[in-house]
N, C-alpha and C positions, 0 to 999 in steps of 0.2 A: 485954288487949293494948293497948299504948300508942296504936296507930293508931285504935282504936275510940273513944278518949276525946278525940279532937281535933276532933270535929264542932262547931265554933264558927264562925259566920259574922260576922266583925267588919269587913267591908268592904261597900261599896255595890254596886259593879259588878264590879271585878276584884280579886283578891288581890295581895299585895305581890310585888315582883320582885327585891328586894335592892338593893344599892348598887354604885357604880362600883368597878372593879378595873383600875388603870392598867397592869397587865402586858399588858392586851389593847388598848392604845391603837392600835397599828398594825393589828391584826386587825379592830378595830371600824371603823376608817377604810376599810379595804378592803371590808368588808361594806356600809358606807353607799354606796359607789360601785356595788357590784353590785346593791343594791336598786333603783337607778334604772333598771336594764335589765329588771326583771321586767315581765311582762305586766300591764296594768291590767285592772280589771274590765270596762271598756268594750271592751277588745280581745277578752276572752273572750266577751262578748255578741255582738260582731261575728262572731266565729268561729261561734257558735251560730246566728246568723241568716242566714248565707250559704246560697245555694240548693244548692250542690253540694260534693262532696269536693274537686274541682279548685280551686274558688273559695276554699275554706278553706286549701288549700296555698298559693295565691297570697298570701293575707293574711299567711302566716308567712314569706314570702320575705325580709323585712327583719329577721327575728329569728334567734336562735340555733337555732330549730327548722326552719330552711329545709332542704329536701331538693332537691338539684340535679335538674333535669328534672322530668318527670311520672311518678312511680312507678306501675308497673302493678299492684302489690299493696302490702300493708301492711308487708311485711318490712323495707324500708329505713327506714321511719318508726320501727318498733319498735326497730331497731338504733340509730338516732340517739337515741331517748329513753333507752335503756339506757346509752348512752355519756354523755349529759348527766347522768344520775343518778350514774354512777360518778365523773365529774369533780367533781360537787358533794360527794360523800361524801369523796373524797380531799382536797378543799380544806378541808372541815370538820376532818378529822384534822390537817392541816398547821397550821391556825390555832389549834387548841385547845392550851393549855399544861397543862391539868389532865387527866392521863391517866385518872384515876378517873372524871371526868365523861364522857369518851369511852367508857369501858367500860360505864358505866351506860346510855348512849344506844344503844350497840351491842347491849346485852342484849335490847332489844325484838325484834331479829331472831333472836337465839338462842331466845327463847321461841316465836316464830312457827315457826321450824324444828322445834323440839321438838314442838310441837303436831301438825305435819304428820307427823313421823316416827313418833310413837306411834300416830296414827290408822292409818298404813299397817301397822305391826307387828301391831296387834290385829285387823286385818281381813285378815291374811295376804297383804299385798301387798309387793312389794320396797321396801326403804327408799329406794333411788334416790339421785341426786346433785343433783336440781333444787331447791336451797335458796338462800336469800338469801346473798350473799357478803359482807354487811356485818356479820355477827355475829362473835363472838370464836372460834367453833368452825367449822371448814371443813366443807364437804359431805362430803369424804372421811372426816373424823373421825366425823361423824354416822353414816355408813354402817357403818364398821368397829366403832364402839362398840355399835351395836344388833345387828349380826350376831354379835358375841362376847358380848353381854349384859354388857359391862364399861363402866361409866359413870364410872369413877374419873378418867379424863382430862378430864372436863368440869369447868368451874368449879363450886364448891359449890352455887350457886344453881340450876344445871341438874340436878345430882345430886338435890337435894331435890325439884325440880319433877317429875322423872321418877317418883320414888317415889310422890308424891302423886297424880299423874295416873293411873298404872297401877293403884294401889289403888282409886281412885275408879271407874275403868272396870269392874274385876272385881267390884265390889260388886253391881252389877245388870246388867253388860254393856251399859251405855248409852253409846254413842259420845259423846253430848253431855257426859257427865261429865268427859271428858278436857279439853274446853274450859273448863268451869266450874272445874275444879281448877287448871289452869294460870293462868287469868285471876286467880283469887283469890291464888295464890301470887305471881304477878307483881306484883299491886297491892301486896301487903305488902312484897315485896322492894324495889320502887321507893321507897315511902314511907320505909322503914327506911334505905335507902342514902342517899337525899337528905338525911335528917336527920343521918346520920353524917358526910356530907361538908360539912354546913353550907350547902347550896345552897338559899337561900330561894326562888329562882326555880323550880328544878326541883321543890321540894316543893309549891309552889303549882300548877305545871303538872300534876303527877301527881294532886293532889287534885281539880283541876277535871276531868281526864280520867275519874277514878273517878265523879264526880257525873254527868257526861254519859252514861257507860256505864250507870249505874244508872237514869237517866231512860229511856233506850232500853229497858232490860230491863223496867221497870215497864209501859210502854205495850205492849210485845210480849207480855208475860205476860197482860195484860188482854185484848188482841185474840185471843189463843189460848185464853182461858178457863182458864188454868192458875193454880194457887194456890200455887206453890212459893215459899216465903218465905225460903229460905236462899240465893238466887242473887244477892243484892245484895252488891257488893264493899265491904269495910271500908276506912276511911281517908279518905273524902271529907269535904267540908265539910257536906254534908247528912246528918243522922243517919239510919241505916237504919230506925229506927222510923217516921219520916215516910213513907218509901218503902213499907214494909210496910202502913201504914195506907191508902196509896193503892190497894192491891189491893181494899180493901173498899168503895171509893167508886165512884160512877158517873163517866162521863167528864166530866160537868158539874162535878164536885167536885174534879177534879185541879188545874186552874189555881189556884183559891183556896188549895189546900193548899201551894202553893209561892210564895204572894204575898210572903212575907217573905224570899225568897231571890233571888239574881240570875238565877234560871232561870224566872221567871214567864212571860216572853214566849215562851220556848222551848216550855214546856208548853202554853200557850194556843194558839200557832200550830200546834204539832204535832198536838194533839188536834183542833182545828178542821179541819185538812186531812184527817186520818185519817177522821173521821166523815163527811166529804163525799166523799172519793175512795177510802177503804179502802187508803190508801197511806201509808208512813212517809217518803216522799220529802222532805217539808218538815221533818219532825222531824230527819232526818239533816242537811239543809242548815243548819237553825238551830243545831244542835249544833256543826257545823263552823265556822259564822260566829262563834259565841261564842268557841270555842277559838282561832281565828285572830286575832280582835280582841284577845284577851288576849296572844297572842304579839306583836302589833304595839305593845303598851305598852312593849316593850323599846326602842322608838325614843327614849324619854326617857333612856336610859342613854348616857353619853358614852363609857365604855370598860368592857368586861367580857365574860364568856362569854355573858351572856344574849342579846345581838344575834346572836352566831354560831349559837347553838342555835336561836333563832327563825328565822333565815334558812334553816337546814337544813330545818326543818319546813315553812316556807312555800314554799320552792322545790321540795321534794319534792311538795307538793300541787299546785303549778303544773304540774309534769311530768305528774302523774296527770290533771289537768284537761285538758291538751292531748291526752293519749292518749285520754281518754274522748270528747272532742269530735270528734277526728278519726275515732275508731272509729265514733261515731254517724253522722257524715257519710258515711263509707265504706260503711256498711250501710244508708243511707237511713232512719235513725230519725226518728220524728216530732219536729219542732222543739219542740212544746209540752213534751214530756218533758224535752228538753234544757234549756229555759228554766226549767221548774219546778225542775230540779236546781240551776240558777244563781240561782234566787230571783226570776225575772221573770215 
C-alpha cells in the first residue's frame, strides 16, 4: 500500500503546509481578523484559576461566550456553545471554495457517527438520532439506512467502512474491533484523498494525526500489558516498525527510540508523567499542543485554504476548552487537574 511506503521524516519540527492560493485572499483576511478575537492561553489559565463558577462566568462577560445573567444550571451555557460551534462551521463552509476539501473535513463526523451507529446496532440498542450534524449524512439517513440494512445511499467511503467494521466485530465479537477497523479505514481514506486532491497541508496534517494517535496507542498498550502489534495506523511519518519495537522496550527506552523524530519531547514528557502519576493527562496535552502548533504555522500563508482549515480546528478546540473549564468549575473539580490539562 502506498501510504505505508511514505514513512520518511525530512523536516525538523513541522511538515510542509503548501503554498499560497490567491482565490482565498478575502477569506484569509477575514480569518486573520477573527483570530485576534480568540481567547489567549492566559485567558484560559485565568478561567482555570478562578475560585468559583460564577467568577468564571464573569471573566467571560466581555467575550462571545457571555451568558446574560447568572445561569442556574448548565443548559444555557451548553446551548450557547453549540450555537457558537454551528456558526463556526457555517462560516467555514461559506469561506471554502474547494468543495472537495469541505467534504473531506466533514467526513470526520461521518466516521464518528458511523462508529456510534454500528456500536448501537451490534449491542441491540436503537440507532437513534443524536449524531453530529456536520457530516455529509444526516442523522435521519443514518437511522433509516441501518434499520433497513441498506447502505447504498452512503458515500462510498462509508459503505466500505461499514463493511470492514461489521466484519471485524463478528470475527471475535469484540466491540473494540469496530473502532480499530474504522480508525484504520479512516486513516487510509484521509491520506489517499488528500493525495488525490493535491493538498500538501491536509496530507501533512493527517500524517501528523496518525503519528500522534500511534504514540497514544503505544503507551496505552504498554500500560495495559497488551502486545497487540496490528493496532498501529498506517500512513504516518513514523514507520510502524519503530512503534512495534517500542512494545518490547521498557519505559526508559521509549524516548530515545523517538530521538530522531519531532516527537521526542512528547514521548519523554508523556512517559515521565505517566510513571509518576499513572495518568495520560500530559501525554494528551503534549500531543494536542504539537498538533495545534503545527496548525499555527499556517499564519505564514498570505492566502489559501490552510488558514481557514486551521482556524476551524483551533476554534473548535477553544469551544471544547471553554466547555471543559466551565464544566469543571460548575462541578467543583480540583484546580490542579484543570491546570495539568492546560500544561501548568
